[in-house]
C-alpha positions as CSV (number, residue, x, y, z in Angstrom):
1,M,-48.6,48.6,66.7
2,A,-48.9,45.0,68.0
3,K,-51.6,44.6,70.6
4,A,-51.4,42.4,73.8
5,T,-52.1,39.0,72.3
6,G,-50.6,36.7,74.8
7,N,-47.8,36.1,72.2
8,P,-44.4,36.8,73.8
9,R,-42.7,37.6,70.4
10,A,-45.5,40.1,69.5
11,T,-45.2,41.6,73.0
12,A,-41.4,42.0,72.6
13,V,-41.9,43.7,69.2
14,A,-44.4,46.1,70.7
15,I,-42.0,47.0,73.5
16,L,-39.0,47.3,71.2
17,T,-40.9,49.5,68.8
18,R,-41.8,51.9,71.7
19,V,-38.1,52.1,72.7
20,V,-36.8,52.6,69.1
21,R,-39.6,54.8,67.7
22,D,-40.8,56.7,70.8
23,G,-37.6,56.8,72.9
24,Q,-39.2,55.2,75.9
25,S,-37.0,53.3,78.4
26,L,-37.1,49.5,78.6
27,S,-37.3,49.5,82.4
28,A,-40.4,51.7,82.3
29,L,-42.2,49.6,79.6
30,L,-41.5,46.1,80.8
31,P,-43.4,45.6,84.0
32,H,-46.9,46.6,82.6
33,S,-46.3,44.9,79.3
34,L,-45.1,41.6,80.9
35,D,-48.1,41.6,83.2
36,A,-50.4,41.2,80.2
37,L,-48.7,37.9,79.3
38,P,-49.3,34.5,81.0
39,P,-46.6,34.0,83.6
40,E,-45.0,31.1,81.6
41,R,-44.4,33.4,78.6
42,R,-42.9,36.4,80.3
43,A,-39.4,35.2,80.4
44,L,-39.2,34.8,76.7
45,A,-40.5,38.2,76.0
46,Q,-38.1,39.8,78.5
47,E,-35.2,37.9,77.0
48,L,-36.1,39.0,73.5
49,C,-36.2,42.6,74.6
50,Y,-32.9,42.7,76.5
51,G,-31.0,40.5,74.1
52,T,-32.2,42.3,71.0
53,L,-31.3,45.7,72.4
54,R,-28.0,44.4,73.8
55,W,-26.9,43.3,70.3
56,W,-28.9,45.8,68.3
57,P,-25.9,47.6,66.6
58,R,-24.4,44.3,65.5
59,L,-27.8,42.8,64.4
60,E,-28.5,46.0,62.4
61,V,-25.3,45.6,60.4
62,L,-26.1,41.9,59.9
63,L,-29.6,42.8,58.7
64,G,-28.1,45.1,56.2
65,Q,-26.1,42.2,54.8
66,L,-29.2,40.0,54.5
67,M,-31.4,42.5,52.6
68,D,-31.1,43.5,49.0
69,K,-32.7,46.9,49.8
70,P,-33.2,48.6,53.2
71,L,-36.6,48.7,55.0
72,K,-38.5,51.9,54.8
73,A,-37.7,54.1,57.9
74,K,-41.3,53.9,59.1
75,E,-41.4,50.1,59.3
76,H,-40.2,50.0,62.9
77,E,-42.2,47.0,63.9
78,I,-40.9,44.8,61.0
79,R,-37.3,46.0,61.8
80,C,-37.8,45.0,65.4
81,L,-39.3,41.7,64.4
82,L,-36.4,40.9,62.1
83,L,-33.8,41.8,64.6
84,S,-35.5,39.8,67.4
85,G,-35.6,36.8,65.0
86,L,-31.9,37.1,64.2
87,Y,-31.3,37.4,67.9
88,Q,-33.1,34.1,68.5
89,L,-31.1,32.3,65.8
90,A,-27.7,33.8,66.7
91,Y,-27.9,33.8,70.5
92,M,-30.7,31.6,71.9
93,D,-31.1,27.9,72.3
94,I,-34.4,27.9,70.5
95,P,-34.6,25.3,67.7
96,P,-34.0,27.2,64.5
97,H,-37.2,26.0,62.8
98,A,-39.3,27.2,65.7
99,A,-37.5,30.5,65.9
100,V,-38.2,31.1,62.2
101,S,-41.8,29.9,62.0
102,E,-42.9,31.6,65.3
103,T,-41.3,34.9,64.2
104,V,-42.9,34.7,60.8
105,A,-46.2,34.1,62.4
106,V,-46.0,37.4,64.2
107,T,-46.5,39.3,60.9
108,A,-50.2,38.2,61.0
109,L,-50.6,39.6,64.5
110,L,-49.0,42.8,63.3
111,K,-51.5,42.9,60.4
112,K,-48.5,43.1,58.1
113,G,-49.1,40.1,55.9
114,W,-46.9,41.6,53.1
115,A,-43.9,41.1,55.4
116,K,-44.4,37.3,55.9
117,G,-42.3,36.3,52.9
118,L,-39.6,39.0,53.7
119,V,-39.2,37.8,57.3
120,N,-39.0,34.2,56.2
121,A,-36.5,34.9,53.5
122,V,-34.2,37.0,55.7
123,L,-34.1,34.5,58.6
124,R,-33.6,31.5,56.3
125,R,-30.8,33.3,54.4
126,F,-29.1,33.9,57.8
127,Q,-29.3,30.2,58.5
128,R,-27.7,29.3,55.2
129,E,-25.0,31.9,55.2
130,R,-24.3,32.3,58.9
131,N,-20.8,30.8,58.7
132,T,-19.8,33.3,56.1
133,L,-21.6,36.4,57.4
134,E,-20.6,36.3,61.1
135,P,-16.8,36.5,60.5
136,Q,-17.4,39.5,58.3
137,L,-19.0,41.3,61.2
138,E,-15.7,41.3,63.1
139,A,-14.2,43.7,60.5
140,D,-16.8,46.4,61.4
141,E,-16.1,47.9,64.8
142,V,-19.7,48.9,65.4
143,A,-20.8,45.3,64.7
144,A,-17.9,43.6,66.5
145,S,-18.5,45.7,69.6
146,A,-22.3,46.0,69.4
147,H,-21.9,49.7,70.3
148,P,-22.9,52.8,68.4
149,R,-20.1,54.7,66.7
150,W,-20.3,57.9,68.9
151,L,-20.0,55.9,72.1
152,L,-17.1,53.8,70.7
153,D,-15.3,57.0,69.8
154,L,-15.7,58.4,73.3
155,L,-14.6,55.2,75.0
156,Q,-11.5,54.8,72.7
157,Q,-10.5,58.4,73.3
158,A,-11.0,58.2,77.1
159,W,-9.6,54.7,77.7
160,P,-7.3,53.7,74.8
161,Q,-6.2,50.5,76.7
162,E,-9.3,49.6,78.6
163,W,-12.1,50.2,76.0
164,P,-12.2,46.6,74.6
165,R,-12.8,45.3,78.2
166,I,-15.5,48.0,78.8
167,V,-17.5,47.1,75.7
168,A,-17.2,43.4,76.4
169,A,-18.5,43.9,79.9
170,N,-21.4,46.1,78.6
171,N,-22.5,43.1,76.5
172,Q,-22.6,40.7,79.4
173,R,-25.6,39.8,81.5
174,P,-25.4,41.6,84.9
175,P,-25.4,39.7,88.1
176,M,-28.2,40.0,90.7
177,T,-26.7,41.7,93.8
178,L,-28.4,42.2,97.1
179,R,-28.0,44.7,99.9
180,N,-28.3,43.1,103.3
181,N,-30.1,45.4,105.8
182,R,-27.3,45.6,108.4
183,S,-29.8,47.1,110.9
184,R,-31.7,43.8,110.9
185,Q,-29.0,41.1,110.6
186,G,-25.4,40.6,109.8
187,R,-24.3,39.8,106.2
188,E,-23.0,36.4,107.1
189,A,-26.3,35.5,108.9
190,Y,-28.3,36.5,105.8
191,L,-25.9,34.6,103.6
192,Q,-26.6,31.4,105.6
193,E,-30.3,32.1,105.3
194,L,-30.0,32.3,101.5
195,R,-28.2,29.0,101.4
196,Q,-30.9,27.4,103.6
197,A,-33.4,28.6,101.0
198,G,-31.4,26.9,98.3
199,L,-29.9,30.2,96.9
200,E,-26.1,30.3,96.5
201,A,-24.5,33.7,96.9
202,E,-21.1,35.2,97.8
203,A,-20.1,38.4,99.7
204,S,-18.8,41.3,97.7
205,P,-15.1,42.1,98.4
206,H,-15.7,45.9,98.5
207,A,-19.3,46.7,99.6
208,P,-19.8,45.5,103.2
209,D,-23.5,44.8,102.8
210,A,-23.4,43.3,99.3
211,L,-24.2,39.7,98.3
212,T,-24.2,38.5,94.7
213,L,-26.5,35.6,93.8
214,Q,-25.1,32.8,91.7
215,R,-28.2,33.1,89.5
216,P,-31.0,35.7,89.4
217,V,-34.4,34.9,91.1
218,G,-37.7,36.7,91.6
219,V,-37.7,38.9,94.7
220,E,-40.5,36.8,96.1
221,Q,-37.9,34.0,96.6
222,L,-35.6,36.2,98.7
223,P,-36.1,35.6,102.5
224,G,-37.3,38.8,104.2
225,F,-37.6,40.9,101.1
226,A,-41.2,42.0,101.7
227,D,-40.4,43.2,105.2
228,G,-37.2,45.1,104.3
229,R,-34.5,42.8,105.4
230,V,-32.9,42.8,102.0
231,S,-32.9,44.9,98.8
232,I,-31.7,44.7,95.2
233,Q,-28.7,47.0,94.5
234,D,-25.5,46.7,92.7
235,S,-22.4,46.6,94.9
236,A,-20.9,49.7,93.2
237,A,-24.1,51.6,93.9
238,Q,-23.8,50.5,97.5
239,L,-20.5,52.3,97.9
240,A,-22.4,55.7,97.9
241,A,-23.9,55.5,101.3
242,I,-20.7,53.9,102.7
243,L,-18.7,57.0,101.5
244,V,-21.3,59.4,102.9
245,A,-20.8,57.7,106.3
246,P,-23.8,59.2,108.0
247,E,-23.4,59.6,111.8
248,T,-26.0,60.3,114.6
249,G,-27.4,63.7,114.5
250,M,-26.2,64.7,111.0
251,R,-28.4,66.6,108.5
252,V,-28.0,64.8,105.2
253,L,-29.2,65.7,101.7
254,D,-29.8,62.9,99.1
255,A,-30.1,64.9,95.9
256,C,-31.6,63.2,92.8
257,A,-32.7,60.4,95.2
258,A,-35.0,58.2,93.0
259,P,-35.6,55.3,93.0
260,G,-34.4,55.4,96.6
261,G,-31.8,52.6,97.0
262,K,-29.1,54.9,98.3
263,T,-31.7,56.7,100.5
264,G,-32.7,53.5,102.2
265,H,-29.1,52.4,102.6
266,L,-28.2,55.7,104.4
267,L,-30.9,55.0,106.9
268,E,-29.9,51.4,107.4
269,I,-26.4,52.6,108.2
270,C,-27.6,55.2,110.7
271,S,-31.3,55.8,111.3
272,D,-30.7,58.7,113.7
273,I,-30.1,61.3,111.0
274,S,-32.2,64.1,109.6
275,L,-32.4,63.0,105.9
276,V,-33.9,65.1,103.2
277,A,-34.3,63.2,99.9
278,I,-35.3,65.2,96.7
279,D,-36.1,64.3,93.2
280,I,-37.4,66.4,90.3
281,E,-40.1,63.9,89.3
282,E,-43.1,63.3,91.6
283,K,-43.7,59.8,90.1
284,R,-40.1,58.8,90.8
285,L,-40.3,60.2,94.3
286,Q,-43.3,57.9,94.9
287,R,-40.9,54.9,94.3
288,V,-38.6,56.4,97.0
289,A,-41.5,56.5,99.4
290,Q,-42.4,52.9,98.6
291,N,-38.9,51.7,99.1
292,L,-38.6,53.5,102.5
293,H,-42.0,52.1,103.6
294,R,-40.8,48.5,102.8
295,L,-37.7,49.1,104.8
296,G,-39.6,50.7,107.7
297,V,-37.6,54.0,107.7
298,Q,-38.5,57.6,107.2
299,A,-37.1,60.7,105.5
300,T,-38.3,64.1,104.4
301,L,-39.2,63.7,100.7
302,L,-39.5,66.7,98.5
303,T,-40.4,67.0,94.8
304,A,-37.7,69.5,94.0
305,D,-35.1,70.5,91.4
306,A,-31.6,70.1,92.8
307,A,-30.5,72.9,90.5
308,T,-32.8,75.5,92.1
309,P,-32.5,75.2,95.9
310,D,-34.0,78.6,96.5
311,S,-37.4,77.0,95.7
312,W,-37.1,74.3,98.4
313,W,-34.2,74.8,100.8
314,D,-35.0,76.0,104.3
315,G,-31.7,77.6,104.9
316,E,-30.3,75.1,107.3
317,P,-27.0,73.7,106.0
318,F,-26.2,70.0,105.5
319,D,-23.4,68.0,107.1
320,R,-23.3,65.6,104.2
321,I,-24.6,65.9,100.6
322,L,-24.9,62.9,98.3
323,L,-25.2,64.0,94.7
324,D,-25.9,61.0,92.5
325,A,-25.8,63.2,89.4
326,P,-27.8,62.8,86.2
327,C,-25.5,61.2,83.7
328,S,-25.1,59.2,80.5
329,A,-25.4,55.9,82.4
330,T,-22.6,54.5,80.3
331,G,-21.4,52.4,83.2
332,V,-24.7,50.4,83.5
333,I,-25.3,49.5,79.9
334,R,-25.3,45.8,80.8
335,R,-28.4,46.4,82.9
336,H,-29.9,48.9,80.6
337,P,-29.0,48.0,77.0
338,D,-31.5,50.4,75.6
339,I,-28.9,53.2,76.5
340,K,-27.2,52.2,73.2
341,L,-30.2,53.4,71.3
342,L,-31.6,56.1,73.6
343,R,-28.4,58.1,74.1
344,R,-26.8,60.4,71.5
345,G,-23.4,61.8,71.4
346,E,-24.7,65.3,71.8
347,D,-26.3,64.4,75.1
348,I,-22.9,64.3,76.8
349,A,-22.3,68.1,76.6
350,Q,-25.8,68.8,77.8
351,L,-25.4,66.4,80.8
352,T,-22.1,67.9,81.8
353,R,-23.6,71.4,81.8
354,L,-26.5,70.1,84.0
355,Q,-24.0,68.4,86.4
356,Q,-22.0,71.6,86.7
357,T,-25.2,73.6,87.4
358,I,-26.3,71.2,90.1
359,L,-22.9,71.1,91.7
360,E,-22.7,74.9,91.8
361,A,-26.3,75.1,93.2
362,L,-25.7,72.6,96.0
363,W,-22.3,73.6,97.2
364,P,-23.6,76.6,99.2
365,L,-25.9,74.2,101.1
366,L,-23.0,72.4,102.6
367,R,-21.8,73.6,106.0
368,P,-18.1,74.5,106.5
369,G,-16.4,71.2,107.4
370,G,-19.0,69.2,105.6
371,R,-18.6,66.7,102.8
372,L,-20.2,66.2,99.4
373,I,-20.0,62.8,97.7
374,Y,-20.3,63.1,93.9
375,A,-21.4,60.0,92.1
376,T,-22.3,58.9,88.6
377,C,-22.9,55.6,86.8
378,S,-20.8,56.9,83.9
379,V,-17.4,55.9,82.6
380,L,-16.9,59.1,80.7
381,P,-14.2,61.5,82.1
382,Q,-16.2,64.6,81.0
383,E,-18.8,63.7,83.5
384,N,-16.5,62.5,86.2
385,G,-12.8,63.5,86.9
386,Q,-12.8,66.4,84.5
387,Q,-16.1,67.7,85.9
388,L,-14.7,67.6,89.5
389,A,-11.3,69.0,88.5
390,N,-13.0,72.0,86.9
391,F,-15.1,72.5,90.0
392,L,-12.1,72.5,92.3
393,A,-10.4,75.0,90.1
394,R,-13.3,77.4,90.5
395,H,-13.7,77.0,94.2
396,D,-11.0,78.0,96.7
397,D,-13.2,76.7,99.6
398,A,-13.3,73.2,98.2
399,E,-10.7,70.4,98.4
400,E,-10.7,66.8,97.4
401,I,-10.5,64.1,100.1
402,P,-8.8,61.3,98.2
403,L,-10.7,58.0,98.5
404,Q,-8.4,55.4,100.0
405,A,-9.9,52.2,98.6
406,E,-9.1,48.9,96.9
407,W,-12.0,49.2,94.4
408,G,-11.7,50.9,91.0
409,R,-8.7,53.1,90.0
410,A,-7.6,56.5,91.2
411,E,-8.1,59.3,88.7
412,T,-6.9,62.9,88.9
413,V,-9.9,63.5,91.1
414,G,-11.9,60.6,92.5
415,R,-12.0,56.9,91.6
416,Q,-13.5,55.1,88.6
417,V,-15.0,51.7,88.6
418,F,-15.3,50.0,85.2
419,P,-18.2,47.7,84.3
420,N,-17.7,44.2,85.7
421,Q,-14.6,45.2,87.6
422,D,-14.9,42.8,90.6
423,G,-18.4,42.1,89.4
424,M,-19.6,45.7,89.9
425,D,-21.3,48.2,87.6
426,G,-19.4,51.1,86.2
427,F,-19.4,54.0,88.7
428,Y,-17.4,57.1,89.6
429,Y,-17.0,58.6,93.1
430,A,-15.3,61.7,94.4
431,C,-15.4,63.3,97.9
432,L,-15.2,67.1,98.4
433,S,-14.8,68.9,101.7
434,K,-15.6,72.6,102.3
435,H,-13.1,74.6,104.2
436,R,-14.1,75.9,107.6
């Protein structure tokens, strides 16, 4: 494994190896790993990680065309190095000679001198044969779409007309969207403040607190971020708290609350509620606490399993329940390209069973006349409309409240937003009411 050397390419290889070999998430690995680099080198390492993972399925097919015999399965680091080198040549504005020489040099840092000639030969062959090889990739659906076969099959089955647009959106860079804290200032006032700071942004057409920046910046450049006047949150994710519509005096449950963006938004909309936020992981719940502290708001935080309320519920029913259910995250691949590698086709059935278990467990906690908002960042019907249709068929005391909205598209139950539809991430929402 490559050590922290101050070399951004070696750092990227170390991170990619832990994603591919160990199944760790990019978002968990990046902050600590980038901190070990000089500030001026962090952007390159981050770009290599995101870009290589975004195009991984395509780059793997390309690598197969460039090698006479495949790498041994255990050579994760060299595979990651080769694919990151191909990414530089195919997608970045780095001078090709620099991309090749600097990538080859990493073999010494990896203490894999045997691979120096291999890496050099593969990258130079791509340079020579690029005009022939790249058109050939378009004949392979996995390579052309840069999506694994299992996911392509599910998308094509679910969305026979829309799937090309979905995969194209998944391969784009996501925008940086902010959530204005409406309890501190109006959205238009904050928009003007951004412009005065030299940051161009525009208001979202669907989420009333959302502002999308023309270009991403560090949070330290955002006026008022440190004192909670603005947060980072995609506009589709901001719809959750809007749909919950908390009102004074309500008792609200935010199930599966981490990292706390929706929790904070609920309290920005109405601070005078009794909000219980739970998450199964203590470490993730700490992030909720940190976010609420920055915003200057409070909630009851419990490390708890939403699927087993007998272990934590006090017996007092809730007026509103927000269930942001564990899901495949297939609607946010553009933000988390490692999903293409970390998810497997067999995960979907397991996730749908978990969603069903949590729905069944939380439904008794809702008071008669109350509402449950079901949300996922998935585009797969098994986790969304089909899940809710099955739930309604099992529960005579449940009915759907159709969402009257201009965002997304109406499904049999609920509404589906596709990735990059009006600039938003891919999300699904449904609203259920319990009969009195």
